N, C-alpha and C positions, 0 to 999 in steps of 0.2 A: 379911587384912582389907581390903587395898587393892583387890582385885578387886570385891567387892560395892560399895564406895564408887564405884568407877569406873563400874560398871554403873548405879548409881543416878543418877550425874551424867549419863551418856549418855541414860538414860530421861527425865530431867527436860528435857534439851535437845530430845529428840524430841517430847515433849508440847508444849513451848513452840513449836517449829517448826510442829507440826500446827495449833496454835491460831492462830498468825499466818497460816498458809496459809488456814485456814477463814475468818478475818476478811477477808482480801483477796479470796478467791474469792466471798464473799457480796456483794461490791460489784457491783451489777447495772447493766446498760446497757439502756435502753428507748428506744422511738421512738414518737411519735404518728403515726398514719397514717389516712387517710380512705378508706373503702371505697366501691365502686360496684357495683350489681347487674349492670351491663353488662360488668364485667371477668370474664374466663373463669377457671376453676380453674387453668389453666396459667399465666395472668398472675399470679395470687396465689402460686402455687408459686415462680415466678421471683423475685417480690418478697421473699417470706419467706426463700428460700434466700440471696438477696443480703444480707439483714440478718444472718442467722445466720453466714454466712461472714465478715461484717464485725465480728463480736464482739457483736452485739445479742442480748440474752436474752429480751426481752419486747416485745410490741407493744400499744399502746393504740389500739384501732380504733373509729373513728366510723362506725357503720352508719346514721346518721340515725335512731337508736332503732328499728331494724328487727330484731327478734329472729330472724326467719327468715333474713335475710342473715347474721346473726352465727352462727347454727347451721351454715350452709354453710361459713363461713370458718374457724371454730375447728379442725376436724379437719385442715385443710390446714396451718395454722400450727403446730399441735401436731406433725404429722408431720415438719416441718422443724426441730423442737426448740425452738420458741418458746412462751412462755406468753402468754396473751391476756387483756387487760382490755377490758371493754365501756365505751367512752367515750361519754358522753351530755351534750348541752347541756341543763342541768337547768332553771334558772329562765328563761333566755333561750331561747325556743322559737319561732324563726322558721318560719313556714309550717306550724305545727302544726294539722292539719285539724280535730281535735277542739276545741282551744282557740279557734280562730277562730270557732266557732259560739257562743262565750260572751264577748262584748266586755267584760262586767263582770269577767272574770278578770284583766284586764291592769292593770299598775301605772300609777299616775297621778302626774304631776309636781306640784311645788309651784305651777306655773302653772295646774294643773287640766286638763292635756292627757293623754290616755291613750296608752300605747304601742300600743294596738290600731290606731290610725290616725295618730298623730304620734310618730315614732320619733326618739330622740336620736342624734345623730352619723351613724348609718348605717341603711339600710333593714332590715337583718336584726336590728336591736335591737327585739325584741318580747317584753318581759319580763312574766312572770306574777307575780301577787301571792303571796308566800310565806305570807301570813297568812290569806287567804280559804280556807275549808275546801275548797271544790270545786277550786280551782286547785292547792292543795298535794296533795290526794288524787290528782289527775291525774298530777302529777309522780311521786309515790310509786308509783303503779300502773305507770308506764313503767319506773321503776327495778326494780320487782319482775319485770316481764316479761323484762328482761335478766338479772336474777339467776337466773332459772329455767334459763337456757341451760347445758347441761352442758359442762364443760371450761374455763370461764372462771375466772380468778383473782379478779377483782374487778369491781364496777361502778365506773366512774371518772367522778366528777362534774366537769363543767366549767360555767363561768358559774353557779357556785353562790354568788351574791352579788347586789348591786343594780347598776344601771347606774353607770358611772363618774361620780362627782361631780367627780373630777379625773382628767384624762387623763395618761398618761406624757408627760413634758416634750417629747420629740422629736416627738410626734404633734400638738402644738398648732398649729404652722404649717400643717399639712395642712388644718385646719378653720378657720384664720384666727381662732384663739381666744386670749384671755388669761384664765387662770383663777387669779386671785389670791384670789378669794373663792368661796364656794359659790353657783353661779348657779341660779336657780329652775327653769330649763328642763331641768337635769340632776339635780335633786334629787327623789328618789322614795322611798317610795310614800305618797301622800296620798289613797288611795282611801277610800271610806266605811267599809269593813271595818277598815282599819288605824287610821283615826281613832277609830272606835267602840271598838276593842280597847284602844287607848292611853288613851282617856278613862276606860275602866272601871278601869284600873290607877292612873292618875296624876291623874284628875279635872281634866284640862285638855285643850284642843284645840290640837294643834300648828300648825294654820292661824292661830291667834291669837297664836302666840309672837312676842315682840319680836325675837328673833334665834335661829332654829332651829339655826344653825351652832354655837352654844355651849350648846344645850339637850341636856345629856348623857342625860337620860332618853329623849328622842326618838331620839337616835342609838343608845342601847343597846337600845331597843325593836326597832329594825331589825336590829341585830347578833344579837339573841336570836331574831328570826324566822327568820333563816338557820340559826342553831345548832339550833333546834328541828326544822327540816326535815332537816338533816344527821343529827341524832340519831335521828329516825324512820327515815330511810333506812338507817342503821346496823343498826337492829333488823330491818328488812325483809330486807336483804341477808344478814345473819348467820343468819336463819331458814332460808335456802337454802344455808348453809355456804359462803358466799362472803365475800370481804373488801370493805371500802369504802375507796376511794381518791379523791383529788380533785386537779385542777389548780387552783392558788391563786396569789394575788399574792405578790410576792417574800418579804416577812416580815410577821408579824402586825400590827405597829404601822402599817406602810405600807398593808397591805390594809384595815385599820380606817379609815384616813384617806381612802383613794382610792375604795373600793367597798363599804364597810359589811360587811367580812368579817374576822372574828377567829378564824382557823382553829386557833390553839393551844388554844382552849376547846372544840373539837368532840370528839365521840366518833367517831373515825375511825382506820383502821389505818395508812394511809400518805398523805402529801401530796407533791405534785409542784410546788413553788413555781416559777413561771415567772420565773427570774432572768435576764431578757433585758436585759443591761446597756446595749445600744445604744438601747433605748427610753427610757432615762433619762439619756442622754448621759454614761454612766459608763465607766470603763476596765475592763479584764478582771478586775482584782483585786476589783472589786465583787461578782463571783460568789462569792468566798470570804467577803467581808463579810456579804452577805445570807444566805448559807447558815449562817454562824455565828450570826447573829441568830435565825434560826428554830430552830436546834438549842438555843440557850439558852432560848428561850421554851417549848420542849417538854420541858425538863429535868424528870425524874421521871415523864413519861408514856411509854407504849409506842409512841406514834405515830412512824413512821419518816419521814425526809425523803429525797426523790430530787430533786436539783437539776435544774431545767429549763434547757436551753441552747438559745438561738436561733441556728441555724446561719447564716442570712443575715447576722447581726450580727457574725460573726467575720471578721477580716481574712485569716486564713490557718490552716493546719493546726497551726502552732505555738500559736496562741491556743486552738484546739480542745483540744489536749493540756493546755494550762495550765488551761483551765476545768475539765476532768475532775479534774485533780490538786488544784485549789483546792477543789472540792466535797468530795473525799474527805478532804483535810487538815483541813477545817473541820466534819467530823462527818456528812456525808451518807452514806446507805447505798447510794446509786446516783445515776446521772445519766439524764436523758431528753432526747432531741433532738427539736426541732421544725424541720421535720417530715421524714417519710420521703422525700418528693419532693426535698427540699433536700440530701439526703446524696449527695455525689459519691463516686466510687470512691476518690479521694484521702482524703476524710473517713473512709470506712469502713476504709481501710488504717490511718489514724492511730488510730482507735478500737480496732481489733484490737491494734495494737502497744502502745498504752497499757495496754490490758487485760492483755496478757501480762506487761508490766513490773510490774504490781501484784501478780502472783501469786508 
């Protein structure tokens, strides 16, 4: 009787070991990368080969919403063993040739100024209204064109939010700003369509609010406008048998406060919270803290978290390894690095060695 018991014990150990190995090997490593039509196929091959040899599994590629360039790049990346996600600037659409023909599509600040010609913070902040039928349909059409490209894993939404009502603390000196309260020049969207839609639901005009910063209905209206856009994008992308993913702010409560983005309530397959600790004057352990917050807020949902790490914000490779381990220990299913150009040979060596140690 001892032999069967021993065999059963060894079988149980084997199953447990395989399960643990599958759990660690499913922890993925991604990188954000920006494409250019001027780059040759050989240049892309070298770039992707470098990533793969450095332990990277997936690339999130910004082709400036050009499906033809994406079609060219996907086979090259796939040949090098990388999965591809189509990265799109969604609500912020700088230089969008179609949108620029429609000034009414753009978000309007509490001051009454449009992103079409008066941009908050930087010139590339040209935000489309997520409520207006025509502008949101334009965004969804762009998403669908990318979703049609064969071989991609997901359409990866970025800037899927409102302009920053509050900047990360370390960026404030750059703009010579103090943001202790919500400032009207950074508070959006007060366009006619948003005001009309809000009035229809709540029977009041946000422009006449005594204090919009504590008007929860007005804030939720904007949170829900982004959610509705994401949820529609989810249906569009899944119709083409692709996933929907997004780059988001560090954790839901923080995203809610800073950019009107409550990503734990979205219909979405995976999120890549940009837990760039240096932006917030935080220490490296904040990567674990913010990851854990997001994981807790997603409890009971199928949405996966991939912790975003800002390479220039790390002091050394020891911090890079620590960030990866903190993400995994706190429930992330992967890490993503910003960005490909910032990854040194030393960084890639550390990523690969850390990946091996987790297997």
